[in-house]
N, C-alpha and C positions, 0 to 999 in steps of 0.2 A: 199370803198372810205371814206375818212374823210374830213370834213371841219373844219376850225377853227372859233370859234365864240368868239369874243371879247365883252364881256358884258360892259355896260356903266361904271361900277365900276372897270374895269381893269382886271377882272377875265378872264383867257383864258381857253376855253373848246374845246374838240375835240368831234364833233358829227358825228356819222356814217350816211351816207345818202344812201338809196337804197329803192325802192318801197316795198321790202318785210320786212323791219325793222318794228317791232311793238313798238319801243321805242318812247316815247314822251319826248322831250327835250324842255323846255321853253326857248324862246329867248326874252329878254327884248326890249322894244321900245328904239331905238337908238343904238342897238348892231351893230357890224360890222361882216359881214360874209366874210371870207377870204378863198378862194380855192387855196391852195398851189401848188407848182410845184411838180409833181410826180416823175420825174427822173432828177436828177442833177449830175453834175460831182462832183468828190470827193472834189475838192477845193471849191465848192459852197454847201456843205452839210448842213451848218447852215443858208442858205439864208431864208428859210421859217420862222425860229425862229426870225432872224433879222428883217424881215418885220413885224412879229407879235409885236415885241417890239416897232417898229417905230409906228405902228398904235395905240398902247396903249398911247404913249406919244405925240400924235399929239395935236396941238393947234387948237382951233376953231376960 
């Protein structure tokens, strides 16, 4: 399983999550962690990417 991490500078990263992973990935303060939809209909295949772009361009 992967989560999308949106760093405060707008960089999108995919981080694997599982208790057996020995990877250490830094997440900056203020980052957004987005858990995307796993199974989508064909018409909505780009929904996770669209949500990630919306989160990058959000205003505070």
